[in-house]
LUMZA-261993 format. One record per residue (C-alpha): residue in one letter; x, y, z. Coordinates in steps of 0.5 Angstrom, whole numbers. Each point is the difference from the previous one (the first is absolute). Last residue first. Layout:
<r residuo="A" c1="X" c2="Y" c3="Z"/>
...
***
This chain:
<r residuo="R" c1="0" c2="-15" c3="-35"/>
<r residuo="K" c1="4" c2="-1" c3="-8"/>
<r residuo="S" c1="4" c2="6" c3="4"/>
<r residuo="R" c1="1" c2="5" c3="-5"/>
<r residuo="K" c1="8" c2="0" c3="-3"/>
<r residuo="G" c1="4" c2="6" c3="2"/>
<r residuo="F" c1="7" c2="-5" c3="0"/>
<r residuo="A" c1="0" c2="1" c3="7"/>
<r residuo="A" c1="-7" c2="0" c3="1"/>
<r residuo="R" c1="0" c2="-6" c3="-4"/>
<r residuo="L" c1="5" c2="-4" c3="4"/>
<r residuo="E" c1="-3" c2="2" c3="7"/>
<r residuo="D" c1="-6" c2="-4" c3="-3"/>
<r residuo="K" c1="5" c2="-6" c3="-1"/>
<r residuo="A" c1="3" c2="1" c3="7"/>
<r residuo="A" c1="-8" c2="0" c3="3"/>
<r residuo="E" c1="0" c2="-7" c3="-4"/>
<r residuo="L" c1="7" c2="-2" c3="5"/>
<r residuo="V" c1="-2" c2="3" c3="5"/>
<r residuo="K" c1="-7" c2="-4" c3="1"/>
<r residuo="L" c1="4" c2="-7" c3="-2"/>
<r residuo="R" c1="5" c2="0" c3="5"/>
<r residuo="R" c1="-7" c2="2" c3="6"/>
<r residuo="Q" c1="-3" c2="-7" c3="-3"/>
<r residuo="S" c1="6" c2="-4" c3="0"/>
<r residuo="L" c1="4" c2="-2" c3="-6"/>
<r residuo="N" c1="1" c2="-7" c3="-2"/>
<r residuo="R" c1="-7" c2="-1" c3="-4"/>
<r residuo="G" c1="3" c2="4" c3="-5"/>
<r residuo="A" c1="7" c2="2" c3="0"/>
<r residuo="R" c1="1" c2="-1" c3="-8"/>
<r residuo="N" c1="-6" c2="4" c3="-1"/>
<r residuo="I" c1="2" c2="6" c3="5"/>
<r residuo="Y" c1="7" c2="0" c3="-4"/>
<r residuo="F" c1="-2" c2="0" c3="-6"/>
<r residuo="T" c1="-5" c2="5" c3="2"/>
<r residuo="L" c1="6" c2="5" c3="3"/>
<r residuo="M" c1="4" c2="-2" c3="-7"/>
<r residuo="S" c1="-6" c2="2" c3="-5"/>
<r residuo="M" c1="-1" c2="7" c3="4"/>
<r residuo="A" c1="8" c2="1" c3="-1"/>
<r residuo="S" c1="0" c2="-1" c3="-6"/>
<r residuo="K" c1="-7" c2="3" c3="-4"/>
<r residuo="F" c1="3" c2="6" c3="5"/>
<r residuo="P" c1="6" c2="0" c3="-2"/>
<r residuo="T" c1="-3" c2="0" c3="-8"/>
<r residuo="G" c1="1" c2="-7" c3="-4"/>
<r residuo="H" c1="6" c2="-4" c3="-2"/>
<r residuo="R" c1="5" c2="1" c3="6"/>
<r residuo="R" c1="8" c2="0" c3="0"/>
<r residuo="G" c1="2" c2="7" c3="1"/>
<r residuo="S" c1="-3" c2="-1" c3="8"/>
<r residuo="A" c1="0" c2="7" c3="3"/>
<r residuo="E" c1="-7" c2="1" c3="-1"/>
<r residuo="A" c1="-2" c2="-6" c3="2"/>
<r residuo="S" c1="4" c2="0" c3="6"/>
<r residuo="H" c1="-2" c2="7" c3="2"/>
<r residuo="K" c1="-7" c2="-3" c3="0"/>
<r residuo="L" c1="0" c2="-6" c3="3"/>
<r residuo="S" c1="4" c2="4" c3="6"/>
<r residuo="A" c1="-4" c2="5" c3="1"/>
<r residuo="A" c1="-6" c2="-6" c3="-1"/>
<r residuo="I" c1="2" c2="-4" c3="5"/>
<r residuo="E" c1="1" c2="6" c3="5"/>
<r residuo="K" c1="-6" c2="3" c3="-1"/>
<r residuo="P" c1="-4" c2="-7" c3="2"/>
<r residuo="R" c1="3" c2="0" c3="7"/>
<r residuo="E" c1="4" c2="-5" c3="4"/>
<r residuo="H" c1="5" c2="-2" c3="-6"/>
<r residuo="S" c1="0" c2="-8" c3="-1"/>
<r residuo="F" c1="-1" c2="1" c3="-8"/>
<r residuo="V" c1="7" c2="5" c3="-1"/>
<r residuo="G" c1="4" c2="-5" c3="4"/>
<r residuo="P" c1="7" c2="0" c3="-4"/>
<r residuo="E" c1="-2" c2="7" c3="-5"/>
<r residuo="L" c1="-2" c2="-3" c3="-7"/>
<r residuo="D" c1="4" c2="0" c3="-6"/>
<r residuo="L" c1="-5" c2="1" c3="-5"/>
<r residuo="A" c1="-1" c2="-5" c3="-7"/>
<r residuo="N" c1="4" c2="-6" c3="1"/>
<r residuo="S" c1="-2" c2="-1" c3="7"/>
<r residuo="H" c1="4" c2="-2" c3="4"/>
<r residuo="E" c1="-2" c2="-1" c3="7"/>
<r residuo="T" c1="-8" c2="0" c3="-2"/>
<r residuo="V" c1="2" c2="-4" c3="-6"/>
<r residuo="D" c1="4" c2="-6" c3="5"/>
<r residuo="K" c1="-6" c2="1" c3="5"/>
<r residuo="S" c1="-5" c2="-2" c3="-6"/>
<r residuo="W" c1="5" c2="-6" c3="-2"/>
<r residuo="K" c1="0" c2="-3" c3="7"/>
<r residuo="Q" c1="5" c2="-5" c3="0"/>
<r residuo="V" c1="0" c2="-6" c3="4"/>
<r residuo="P" c1="6" c2="-4" c3="2"/>
<r residuo="A" c1="2" c2="-5" c3="-5"/>
<r residuo="K" c1="-1" c2="-8" c3="3"/>
<r residuo="G" c1="7" c2="-3" c3="1"/>
<r residuo="P" c1="-2" c2="-4" c3="6"/>
<r residuo="M" c1="-7" c2="1" c3="3"/>
***
């Protein structure tokens, strides 16, 4: 349709241009949960703009991504991202929820 503005996804903008964390490009597309966790940990610890603890900021960003991607994630991808939560807890010395 002429004159129709392109659809912009605010969640994609948040993931790419977070005001709290400077994320590594493609962080959520890593194949190994440990790589995702390490990258989020590094970003959270390096950020001077986050509001909470580094652990909370990193976990919040990961949970936000999972929730926003929702049904568009394959079961395999969801499994990797959920495993990244456990890796993130381990990286920060937190006990696993399982």
